[in-house]
N, C-alpha and C positions, 0 to 999 in steps of 0.2 A: 504493500500500500504506500503510495507516495505520501511524504510527510512535509507539510508546509507550515511555516510560522508567518503570521501576518502582523506587521507593525503598522498601525494606521488609526483611522478615526472611527468613532462610534457616534452616530447622530440619531436624533428623532426627526423624521421627515413629515412635513405638513404639505400635502399635495392638493392642488385644485385643477380640475380639467376645465379648459376654456375652448370656445370655438376657434379662437386664434390668439396668438401671443400679442400682448399690448405693445403699442409704440410708447416712446418716452412721454410721460405725463398723461397717458390715457388709462382709463379704467375700463376693464372688460369683465362682465359678469360671468361667473363660472358655476360649477357644481358645488355641492357640499364638500368641505375639507375632509381629507382622509389623513389620519395620523398613524404612522407606522414606523418601525425601526429602519434605520439606514446608515449612511456614512460609508465612504469608499472602502475603508479597511474592513468594516463589519460585513459589507456586501461581498467583498472578495473572499473573506473567510467562509461565509455561508455558501457562496457559489462553489468553492473548492470542496467543501464537505459534501454537497449534493452530488458532485461528480466523483465521489469515492475516495477523496484524500483524508488523511488524518490531519487535523488542523488545530493549531493553537493561536489564539488571538491575544495580542498585546496592545494595550492602549489605556485610555482614561475615560471615566464617566464622572458625572456629579453624583451626589448621594440623594438624588431625586427619583421620582417615579419614572421619568423618561429613561434614566440610567438603568433602573431595574428591568424595565421592559426590553431595553437593548441587549442586556446580558442574557436575559431569559430566552429571547428569540434565538440567540446563538447556541445556548445550551440545548435547546430543543432539537437542534440539527446535529448535535454531537460535537460541537466545537468546544475545546477546552478554553475556559475563560478565567482560569486562575491567575493569568498574567494581566488581567484588566484591573487597574487600580481605581478604587472609588475614592473620590476626593471630596471631603466635607467642605461645605460652603461654596462649592462650585456648581454651575449648571451644566448639564449634559449638552453637547453640541446640538444645534438645531438647523435644519435645512428647510427653506421655503421654496417649493417647487411648483411651477406652472407648466402644464402640458396641454398642447393644442390638439386639434382633431387629427393631425397627421402624425402625432407621436413625438413632435419636436418639443423641446423644453427649455426653460430658463431656470437657473437655480441660484439662490443666494444662501450662503452658509454663515451662521454665527458659531464660531469655533468652540466656545465654552471650554470645558475641561480638556478638549483635544489640544488646546494651546499650552497645557501643562505637561505634555509628554516630554520626558527628559532622560536623565541618566538612569533612573530606575527602570524605565521601559527599554532602553537600548541594552542594558545589561540582561534584562529578562529575555529579550529577543535572541541574544547571542547564546544564552545558556539553555535555550529551549530545544536545541538540536534541530533535526529535520534536514530535508534535502535542499530546500530553497527558502530564502527569506524574502517575502513580498513586502514592498514598501510603497506607500502612496503619500501624496504631499498635502493632505489636510492636517498635518502635524507640523511642528516647528522645523524650519530648515536645519537648525543646528542638530536636532535629533536625527534627521536623515543623514547628515554628513557624518556624525559620530557612528551611526549604525553601519554605514557603508565602509568606513575606515576599519572598524573593528571586525567586520565580516571578512574584508580582504586579508586581515592579519591572520585569521584562522582558516582561510581557504573556503569559506562558505559562499555559495553562489547566491547572488541577489537578483531579484527582478524588481526594477525601479519603475514605477508608474508616476511620471512627473505630472500629476493632475491634482489640482491646478498647478501650472508652472510657477515655481517660487522665484524670488529675486536671484539673479546671477545663476540661472539653472545650469549653464555649461560647466561651471566650476565643480558641480557635483559629480560630473563624469570624468574629471581629469585623472583621478586615481584608478579608473577602470570600474566597470560594472558588467556582470554577466549578461543581463538582459535589460534593455530599456524599452518601455512602451509609452508612446505619446500619440495624441491625435494631431491633426493638421495645425491647429492654432498653437498647441504646445510645442510642436516641432519648430514652428515659426519663432516662438519666443526663445528657444534654445539657439537657433541658427541665425536669428536676426534678419530673416527674409521671409516673404510670403511663401506658404506651402498650400497648394490647392490641387486636388485630384490625385489619382493613383500614380500617374507618371512622376509628378513632383514628390509624392510620398516616397517613391523609390529612390530618387536622388537624395532626398533628405535623410533616408535611412542610411545610405552609404556615407554621407557626411557626418552623421551622428556616430558611426563606427570610428571615424577618424578622430572624434573628440574623446573617445574612451570607452564607448560601448562595445562589448564583444559581439553581441547580437542586438540590432536595433529594429524595432517594429514601429511603423507609422500607420495608424489607422486612418482611413479616409471615408468614414461613414458608410453610406449605401454603395459606395464604389468598391470597397474591399480594404485590403491592407497590404503593405509592402514590408518585406523583411530582408535585411542584409547582415552579413557576417561571414565567418570562415566557411567557405564552400557553399554559400547560399546568397543569392541575389535575385529575388523573385517578387513579382506583383501577383497577388492572389485575389481574384474577383470575388465580390460578395455574392452570397446566395440570395435569390429573389424570394422575399417574404412580404406579407402585409404588416406594416408597422402599426402598432397600437400605442406603444409607450416606450420611448428610448431610454428612460431613466433606469440606471443600473446595467444597461447593456455593455457599456465599457468595462464595468467591474466584472461582469460575467466573462468577457473576453480575457481580461487579465488573469482571472482565476483559472480559466481553462488552459491558458498558455502555461501558467505556473505548474499546474498538475501534469500536463503533458510533458513539459520539459523535465520535471522531477522524475517522471516515469521513464525517461530515456527516449522519447519520441524525437526523430530528426527535426531540425528547426522548421523547415517548410511545412512538414506534416503537423507540427504543433500549432503553427499559425493557422493552417487550414481548419483544424479542429476548433481552435479558438473562434474563428470566423463563424463556424456553424453554431457554436454555443451563443455567441453574441447575437447572431441573427434570430435564434430562437427566443432570446430574452425580449427582443422588441415586439414579438407577437403576443406578449403576455403583460397585463397591467401590473404596476407596482414595482418598487425597487427590489425588495427581498422576496415578496410574493411572486414576482416574475422570474426569479432565477431558476433555470431549468435543471432537471435531472436528466440522465441519459435517455430515458424513454421519451421525454419531451423533445429532445434534440432530434431523435430519429423521426418522430411524428411530424415535426415542423419542417425539417430539411432533408430527410432521407439519409442523413449521415449517422452512422453508428458510432457512438462513443466507445472506443475499445478499452473498456475497463481492465486494468492490470495485465495487458497483453503485450506491452513493449519490452524490448530487451532490457534487462536489469531489474525487472519487477518480480 
C-alpha cells in the first residue's frame, strides 16, 4: 500500500452555487450555502485515502466546531490525524466558494490556524515516514521551505503543489524537489511569463525542471496536463466529461499523482491516471464529497485505477 504524508491546510468550506460568477462590485443571487470540510491539504489527504493509500495528515485547526468537523471527516476515511495540532484561541481556516453553472469557481480563503503551521508540523511530517511527502501552499512559506530542506536531507521524495503560488515561488525549487505540480497561473507566477494552453504548459514544465524540479507537471484545465522530467516530455489531453463543480478537482489530481508515483507508476502513466481522477472529480459536486474512489473513476472515464498493481507495490 502506498504511504503518503500530507502537510497542508484544513479548512471549512462555505459554498454557494450561482448562475454565473459576479463581476467586480456586482451581487449575484445564488442557492443556499453549503458548509462542508475542505482545505487543499485535507482534500488531498482524503482523495489519496479513497484511492487506496495509507495517509497521515499534518496541519493545524482551531479548537472550534469547524476544526472538529474537519478532523472527523478525515478520520472517517481512515486518515491518521494524530499529527493535526489543535490550537486554542485560534479559528479553523475558512474558504468562501462561489461556483457557477459551468462548474467554474472563485475562492477566497481566511487562513486561520493554517497560518500557525511551523516547526512542530514540519518535524511531525518528517518523522511520519511514508513514500512521498505532499505539500501545498495554504500554509506559511517558511514551513514549506523548512519541510523541503529537511526532506532533501533524509532523501524523502516531495510532491510540491504550489497552490496558491506564494511570494518568490522559484526560490522554493532551487534546492530541488521530486515533483512539482502547478496550474497555468501558478506556473506563470513561478516563471514570470504568461502560460496558457497545453503547448505552453509543456514549455513551462520543461523550464520548471531547469529551476529545480525533477519532474514538473503543469495542468491546463479542460485541455489536459503536461509533464517533463528525466525520460519524459509529454502533453496529455484531458478526458471529455461534463463539468458540474471544479472545486477540489486539482486536489484530486495531486493526490492521484502522489499515490501513483509512490506506487512506482512511470511518470507519464501517473499523470494520465491523475488526469482521469481529476476529470472524475469535476463530474461530482462538493470538494471532499466529490473526491472519487476507483469505481467512480472507471464509471466516469472508463479508466481503471490499478490499485496496488505497479512494480514495487
